[in-house]
Structure formats: structure tokens, C-alpha cells
BAKE-667941 format. One record per residue (C-alpha): residue number from 1; residue in one letter; x, y, z. Coordinates in nm, 4 decimals. Example, Ala and Ser with C-alpha at 12.3 -4.5 7.8 and 13.67 -1.06 7.14 Angstrom:
     i   aa         c1         c2         c3
     1    A     1.2300    -0.4500     0.7800
     2    S     1.3670    -0.1060     0.7140
***
This chain:
     i   aa         c1         c2         c3
     1    X     3.4478    -1.2936     1.3442
     2    X     3.2084    -1.2659     1.6617
     3    X     2.8632    -1.4407     1.6619
     4    X     2.5868    -1.1776     1.6519
     5    X     2.2010    -1.1599     1.7066
     6    X     1.9432    -0.9626     1.5321
     7    X     1.6072    -0.8949     1.5722
     8    X     1.4041    -0.7809     1.2423
     9    X     1.1097    -0.5921     1.3321
    10    X     0.8851    -0.5568     1.0313
    11    X     0.5228    -0.7656     0.9082
    12    X     0.6386    -0.8656     0.5714
    13    X     0.7596    -1.2080     0.5895
    14    X     0.9511    -1.1316     0.2637
    15    X     1.1654    -0.8853     0.3744
    16    X     1.2595    -1.0593     0.7149
    17    X     1.3385    -1.3705     0.4811
    18    X     1.5225    -1.1816     0.2206
    19    X     1.7337    -0.9734     0.4646
    20    X     1.8275    -1.3212     0.6343
    21    X     1.9469    -1.4738     0.3249
    22    X     2.1562    -1.1744     0.2344
    23    X     2.3203    -1.1281     0.6093
    24    X     2.3729    -1.4846     0.6610
    25    X     2.6090    -1.4991     0.3563
    26    X     2.8368    -1.2045     0.5197
    27    X     2.7965    -1.2716     0.9239
    28    X     2.8534    -1.5059     1.2035
    29    X     2.4640    -1.5165     1.3044
    30    X     2.3835    -1.6539     1.5972
    31    X     1.9950    -1.5869     1.5805
    32    X     1.7892    -1.3794     1.3254
    33    X     1.5045    -1.3261     1.4580
    34    X     1.1333    -1.1737     1.3512
    35    X     0.8529    -0.9484     1.5097
    36    X     0.5306    -0.8004     1.3425
    37    X     0.5155    -0.4821     1.5850
    38    X     0.5783    -0.2825     1.8689
    39    X     0.4760    -0.4539     2.1315
    40    X     0.6386    -0.7669     2.0319
    41    X     0.9497    -0.6059     1.9739
    42    X     0.9683    -0.5023     2.3617
    43    X     0.8282    -0.8346     2.5126
    44    X     1.1356    -1.0210     2.3215
    45    X     1.3592    -0.7224     2.4377
    46    X     1.2883    -0.7960     2.8049
    47    X     1.4629    -1.1703     2.7761
    48    X     1.6759    -1.1580     2.4675
    49    X     1.9765    -0.9591     2.3713
    50    X     2.0340    -0.8430     2.0569
    51    X     2.3388    -0.6530     1.8488
    52    X     2.1358    -0.4929     1.6333
    53    X     1.7214    -0.3959     1.5668
    54    X     1.6474    -0.3753     1.1861
    55    X     1.3443    -0.1428     1.2181
    56    X     1.0792    -0.0953     0.9824
    57    X     0.8475     0.2460     1.0063
    58    X     0.5350     0.1102     0.8875
    59    X     0.4236    -0.1274     1.1335
    60    X     0.0632    -0.2401     1.2158
    61    X    -0.0861    -0.0826     1.5610
    62    X     0.2778     0.0674     1.6181
    63    X     0.4208     0.4212     1.6095
    64    X     0.7644     0.3564     1.4986
    65    X     0.9281     0.6720     1.6422
    66    X     0.7745     0.6252     1.9861
    67    X     0.9013     0.2906     1.9937
    68    X     1.2579     0.3985     1.8951
    69    X     1.2417     0.6137     2.2042
    70    X     1.1047     0.3292     2.4399
    71    X     1.4000     0.0936     2.3285
    72    X     1.6685     0.3452     2.3651
    73    X     1.5254     0.4642     2.7159
    74    X     1.5032     0.0922     2.8376
    75    X     1.7811    -0.0360     2.6356
    76    X     2.0008     0.3179     2.5939
    77    X     2.2964     0.0821     2.4363
    78    X     2.0928    -0.0736     2.1592
    79    X     2.2201    -0.0315     1.7908
    80    X     1.8874     0.0242     1.6194
    81    X     1.9061     0.0398     1.1754
    82    X     1.5679     0.1674     0.9982
    83    X     1.4854    -0.0107     0.6951
    84    X     1.1943     0.1646     0.5484
    85    X     1.0467     0.2131     0.1923
    86    X     0.9552     0.5314     0.3468
    87    X     1.1131     0.8690     0.1398
    88    X     1.4426     0.8996     0.2942
    89    X     1.4549     1.2691     0.2856
    90    X     1.1293     1.3162     0.5129
    91    X     1.2236     1.0128     0.7441
    92    X     1.6101     0.9866     0.7902
    93    X     1.7096     1.2533     0.9647
    94    X     1.3914     1.2448     1.2238
    95    X     1.4863     0.8998     1.2961
    96    X     1.8846     0.9265     1.3189
    97    X     1.8485     1.2697     1.5690
    98    X     1.6224     1.0320     1.7748
    99    X     1.8768     0.7689     1.8358
   100    X     1.8455     0.5237     1.5632
   101    X     2.2211     0.4515     1.3957
   102    X     2.1401     0.4662     1.0819
   103    X     1.8374     0.4591     0.7944
   104    X     1.8292     0.2934     0.4446
   105    X     1.5741     0.2396     0.1803
   106    X     1.4300    -0.1212     0.0804
   107    X     1.5458    -0.0218    -0.2675
   108    X     1.9025    -0.0490    -0.1448
   109    X     2.0946    -0.3284    -0.3047
   110    X     2.2381    -0.6280    -0.1041
   111    X     2.5809    -0.4668    -0.0956
   112    X     2.4525    -0.1593     0.0801
   113    X     2.2601    -0.3475     0.3199
   114    X     2.5687    -0.5652     0.4122
   115    X     2.7717    -0.2212     0.4529
   116    X     2.4664    -0.0311     0.6625
   117    X     2.5105    -0.3298     0.9388
   118    X     2.8743    -0.3311     0.9248
   119    X     2.8979    -0.0065     0.9912
   120    X     2.6159    -0.0070     1.2528
   121    X     2.7814    -0.3249     1.4347
   122    X     3.0987    -0.1167     1.4534
   123    X     2.9024     0.1677     1.6663
   124    X     2.9075     0.4232     1.3543
   125    X     2.6138     0.5573     1.2331
   126    X     2.5073     0.5168     0.8672
   127    X     2.3273     0.6978     0.5822
   128    X     2.2740     0.6446     0.2252
   129    X     2.4589     0.8747    -0.0227
   130    X     2.1460     1.0542    -0.0953
   131    X     2.0411     1.1394     0.2742
   132    X     2.4483     1.2555     0.3273
   133    X     2.3813     1.5093     0.0551
   134    X     2.0471     1.6040     0.2031
   135    X     2.2485     1.6634     0.4905
   136    X     2.5583     1.8767     0.3505
   137    X     2.3151     2.0824     0.1762
   138    X     2.1249     2.1767     0.4913
   139    X     2.4856     2.2658     0.6338
   140    X     2.5974     2.4241     0.3435
   141    X     2.2559     2.6540     0.2230
   142    X     2.1436     2.6707     0.5777
   143    X     1.7738     2.5790     0.4479
   144    X     1.4592     2.3430     0.4456
   145    X     1.4137     2.2230     0.1344
   146    X     1.0934     2.0347     0.2576
   147    X     0.8218     2.2388     0.3608
   148    X     0.7423     1.9222     0.6364
   149    X     1.1004     1.9481     0.7532
   150    X     1.0189     2.2838     0.9303
   151    X     0.7774     2.0754     1.1872
   152    X     0.9220     2.0210     1.4849
   153    X     0.9490     1.6046     1.6179
   154    X     0.6082     1.7076     1.8328
   155    X     0.4370     1.8926     1.5309
   156    X     0.5136     1.6116     1.3264
   157    X     0.3929     1.3285     1.5827
   158    X     0.0416     1.4866     1.6086
   159    X     0.0189     1.5482     1.2007
   160    X     0.0837     1.2125     1.1943
   161    X    -0.1931     1.1123     1.4499
   162    X    -0.4507     1.3730     1.2265
   163    X    -0.3474     1.2244     0.9161
   164    X    -0.4332     0.8522     1.0687
   165    X    -0.7743     1.0070     1.1519
   166    X    -0.7632     1.0643     1.5489
   167    X    -0.9448     1.3655     1.6713
   168    X    -0.8212     1.6443     1.9096
   169    X    -0.9475     1.5227     2.1499
   170    X    -0.8039     1.1585     2.1177
   171    X    -0.4307     1.2912     2.0778
   172    X    -0.4865     1.5031     2.3380
   173    X    -0.5709     1.1811     2.5976
   174    X    -0.2803     1.0006     2.4030
   175    X    -0.0378     1.2766     2.4697
   176    X    -0.1744     1.3875     2.7845
   177    X    -0.2085     1.7479     2.6779
   178    X    -0.5052     1.9917     2.7020
   179    X    -0.6920     1.9699     2.4366
   180    X    -0.6602     2.3633     2.3307
   181    X    -0.2219     2.2810     2.3374
   182    X    -0.3662     2.0095     2.0427
   183    X    -0.5524     2.3007     1.8523
   184    X    -0.2559     2.5116     1.8614
   185    X    -0.0520     2.2774     1.7268
   186    X    -0.2730     2.2188     1.3981
   187    X    -0.3105     2.5510     1.3762
   188    X     0.0741     2.5814     1.3652
   189    X     0.1021     2.2884     1.1170
   190    X    -0.1401     2.4568     0.8821
   191    X     0.0362     2.7162     0.8799
   192    X     0.3935     2.6033     0.8300
   193    X     0.2902     2.3650     0.5274
   194    X     0.0585     2.6676     0.3871
   195    X    -0.3138     2.4275     0.4357
   196    X    -0.6742     2.5470     0.5162
   197    X    -0.7984     2.1736     0.6372
   198    X    -0.7251     1.8167     0.6519
   199    X    -0.7764     1.7311     0.3070
   200    X    -0.5027     1.9925     0.1797
   201    X    -0.2925     1.8575     0.4715
   202    X    -0.3878     1.4872     0.3463
   203    X    -0.2504     1.6319    -0.0159
   204    X     0.0417     1.7459     0.1112
   205    X     0.1340     1.4659     0.3197
   206    X     0.1035     1.2215     0.0173
   207    X     0.3249     1.4845    -0.2029
   208    X     0.5869     1.4482     0.0582
   209    X     0.5649     1.0714     0.0218
   210    X     0.4519     1.0398     0.4131
   211    X     0.2248     0.7161     0.4034
   212    X    -0.0996     0.7065     0.6791
***
């Protein structure tokens, strides 16, 4: 079996150690390294080649979706498996659509983790049975089951910034968009989710399992 290199991007050491223990028993691992933030990840990629990156969704000082985009622009052949406690029904399809090879819940049993890693290393997409059923329901019924899923990628991104406490002015500077454009996005987000203010938006987000 060919030796592989893995980078785990997660700020919880217990997750890294647990993954290391589970995967060392099943794979010929040459290096298994850990970093805590997106900036650290990008720095490590400058000098190291990894067969697989295991990426958490919630990282300190990091927008994980933006990080994934940067990784795949700079290293288009990089395989990334998202491994997170964030709800699959909200995040899985978005990350996979944006180029991740798979999305796995941290509630997964060790055997499923091994299956996910094996699948991704073979160059195939991995989704859990739960996500596969969600995708099948979308195709079969032609409907979106959660109002959050009606948001475009940009709307979802801006919503997360608002939930993180940023003002319209801050977001416009961050995304290099006019403040009036951010205002239009805000109106569209509120209309799609049926909310009238930030308190109601936060409530809908929490009920949908979005962490902020």
C-alpha cells in the first residue's frame, strides 16, 4: 500500500488524535499533520504535498468555505474531505458543490471515517447515507426542504457574516461590493427566510443548525 500524507485542519486536538488513531490502523501513513486555522493551512501547503486534507467547518478566524475555494484555486487537484459537527443537511451539498470530495459528520463511527477516507483517496466523492437521501429527495421531488437552502452561495456567505456580527459597511469592504449591494442582498435574505430583523434571522439560523 502506498504511503500517504494527510493534513487535518481542526482546532480540537482530541479530533486530530482520534482520527490519527483510527486511520493509522488502516492506512500506510507517511505523515499526519495538524493545523488550527486557515492561514496555517495555506502556509503548510506552500511547502508540503498532501494526499488528503481533512477540514473542519468551524475554525478560529477562518471562513472554511472561502478557505476551500482558495485551496482549490491554488491546488486544483487537492482532495478535501470536510469533517464537522455542523449539520449535513445545511452544509454538505454546499461544500461538495464548491469542490470538496466529501462531507462527513463527526458523529460518524470509525468504520465510516475509514470508508470516507478510502473513497476520497480513490478520487471518488463521498456522502453519508443521510446526505445521499437528501440529494435523492431533491432530484425526485424537485423541491428544497429547508428555507436556508433557497439562498444563493453569495447570500449564504453574507448571511453568515451578518450572524457573525459584521455590519453592512464591514461586509461591503470585505467583499469589495457597494454598500447598497449588501443592502439588496440583506433584503433578499430576509424575504427568502421570512424574517424581519437580525434577531429573527439568528433564530431561524439556530433552528437550522447553523453555528455562529
